[in-house]
C-alpha positions in Angstrom: 33.8 -14.8 -152.5 34.2 -11.2 -152.6 36.6 -9.9 -150.4 34.9 -7.0 -149.4 32.3 -9.0 -148.3 34.5 -11.4 -146.5 33.8 -11.0 -142.4 36.0 -9.3 -140.1 38.2 -11.4 -137.7 40.3 -9.8 -134.7 44.0 -10.0 -134.7 45.5 -11.9 -132.1 46.2 -9.9 -129.0 43.1 -8.2 -129.1 44.2 -6.3 -132.3 42.2 -5.6 -135.3 42.1 -4.1 -138.3 39.4 -2.0 -137.6 37.8 -0.1 -134.9 35.4 -2.2 -132.6 32.6 -0.5 -130.9 33.6 0.2 -127.1 31.0 -1.9 -124.7 28.3 0.3 -123.1 28.6 0.9 -118.9 25.9 -1.3 -117.2 23.0 0.0 -116.0 22.8 1.1 -112.2 21.2 -1.7 -110.1 17.7 -0.9 -109.2 17.2 -0.4 -105.3 20.5 1.6 -104.5 18.9 4.8 -103.0 16.8 2.4 -100.5 20.0 0.7 -99.9 21.7 4.4 -98.7 18.9 5.6 -97.0 18.5 2.6 -94.6 21.9 1.9 -93.8 23.2 6.0 -93.0 20.1 7.8 -92.8 19.4 7.1 -89.1 22.8 7.6 -88.2 22.5 11.2 -89.9 19.4 12.1 -87.8 20.8 11.0 -84.7 23.6 13.5 -85.4 21.0 16.2 -86.0 19.3 15.4 -82.9 22.1 15.1 -80.6 23.7 18.8 -81.9 20.4 20.4 -81.5 20.1 19.1 -78.3 23.6 20.3 -77.3 23.1 24.0 -78.4 19.6 24.1 -76.4 21.7 22.7 -73.1 24.1 25.3 -74.0 21.6 28.3 -74.1 19.7 27.4 -70.9 23.0 26.8 -69.0 22.8 29.3 -66.3 26.4 31.9 -66.4 28.5 32.1 -63.6 31.2 30.8 -61.4 31.8 27.2 -62.9 28.2 27.3 -64.5 26.8 26.3 -60.9 23.3 27.1 -60.2 22.8 29.2 -57.3 21.2 27.3 -53.9 18.4 29.2 -52.9 19.0 27.6 -49.3 22.8 29.0 -49.2 22.2 32.6 -51.2 22.5 35.5 -49.2 18.8 37.0 -49.1 18.4 40.7 -49.7 18.5 42.4 -46.6 15.1 43.3 -45.5 13.5 46.5 -43.7 12.9 45.8 -40.5 10.4 49.0 -38.3 12.1 49.5 -35.2 11.0 48.0 -32.4 8.4 50.1 -30.2 9.6 50.8 -26.7 7.1 51.4 -23.9 7.4 54.7 -21.9 8.9 54.3 -18.9 7.1 55.3 -15.5 8.4 58.7 -14.1 10.0 58.1 -11.2 9.5 60.6 -8.2 12.0 61.2 -5.4 10.6 59.5 -2.9 10.9 55.9 -5.1 14.3 56.9 -6.8 17.4 55.4 -5.0 20.3 58.3 -3.9 23.2 58.4 -1.9 22.7 59.2 1.6 24.1 62.2 3.6 24.3 62.2 7.5 23.4 64.9 9.1 22.5 65.8 12.9 19.3 67.0 14.0 18.6 69.1 17.3 15.0 68.1 18.2 12.0 66.2 16.4 10.7 67.5 13.2 7.3 66.2 11.3 7.7 65.3 7.9 5.4 65.7 4.9 4.5 64.2 1.3 5.5 67.5 -0.4 7.6 70.2 1.5 5.7 72.1 3.8 2.2 70.9 1.7 -0.8 69.5 3.7 -0.8 67.8 6.8 2.5 66.2 8.5 2.5 62.2 8.1 5.1 61.4 10.6 8.1 62.5 12.5 11.9 62.2 12.2 13.2 61.9 16.1 16.5 64.1 17.5 19.7 62.7 16.6 21.6 61.4 13.6 19.9 60.9 10.3 20.9 60.3 6.5 18.9 62.3 4.0 18.7 62.1 0.0 18.8 65.6 -1.2 17.1 69.2 -0.8 14.5 71.3 -2.0 13.5 74.7 -1.6 10.2 75.4 -0.5 7.9 77.4 2.5 9.9 79.2 5.1 10.0 77.8 8.2 10.8 79.7 11.6 12.0 78.6 15.0 13.2 81.2 17.6 14.8 83.6 15.1 16.4 81.4 12.9 14.8 80.5 9.6 15.1 77.9 6.6 13.5 77.9 3.0 15.5 74.0 2.1 13.7 70.9 2.7 15.4 67.5 3.2 14.2 64.3 1.8 14.2 61.4 4.2 13.2 58.7 5.8 11.1 58.7 9.0 11.4 57.6 12.7 7.7 57.0 12.7 4.5 57.2 10.6 1.2 58.3 11.6 -1.9 56.4 10.6 -2.7 58.3 7.5 0.6 57.8 6.3 1.4 56.0 3.3 5.2 55.3 4.0 7.8 56.6 5.6 9.5 58.7 3.2 8.6 62.2 3.6 10.0 65.7 3.4 11.4 67.5 6.5 12.6 71.2 7.2 16.5 72.2 7.2 15.7 74.1 10.3 16.2 71.3 12.6 19.9 70.7 11.5 22.2 71.0 14.2 25.2 73.1 13.3 24.3 75.4 10.1 22.7 78.9 9.8 19.8 80.1 8.0 19.2 79.0 4.7 21.6 76.4 4.7 21.9 72.8 4.0 24.7 70.6 4.7 25.7 67.6 6.0 27.9 66.9 8.9 31.3 67.0 7.1 30.5 70.5 5.8 29.2 69.6 2.0 26.3 71.1 0.8 23.7 68.4 0.7 22.9 68.4 -3.5 19.4 69.6 -4.9 17.0 67.0 -6.1 17.4 66.4 -9.7 20.7 68.3 -9.7 23.9 66.3 -8.9 22.4 64.0 -6.1 23.6 60.7 -6.0 
């Protein structure tokens, strides 16, 4: 046999006198993508959903101390403007109705009283003696035996006539025991205050 056509044999230990072709890598197994998708894809999608949810919560969470939501029941309301309360008008008090300090005087004769100083018909009488008066007012002049006086004293009468509607009335200071013309003092010599000016 022609040695040129004789078959080549591999030397022991894998060495050969000639080069042997390198075996080709085996082809990839079919269905590897399906295996990867079935194993890892659900976990990947779950991670994406968790990340998006956390970002949304962080964006919507209210800012403030400790991230607490203010409670509507405990939060302080804004101050509301309130209209001032309407005040009912107070009735004017007449000199007869208002309380006053009393000043003690002596009269030397009976004196008739009037609803206004020297105005209209008499409504009662103040008997001679010691009485209290509240204040004085300037009015019509009254004369008696050369003496005169323009002052009138507010007091409570001892007797009220049938047409009278109360004991409070004005009597002329002319009937004071101790004092002269146009004077109106109490028994201690103090000036009786003018009604509405320093009375009480």
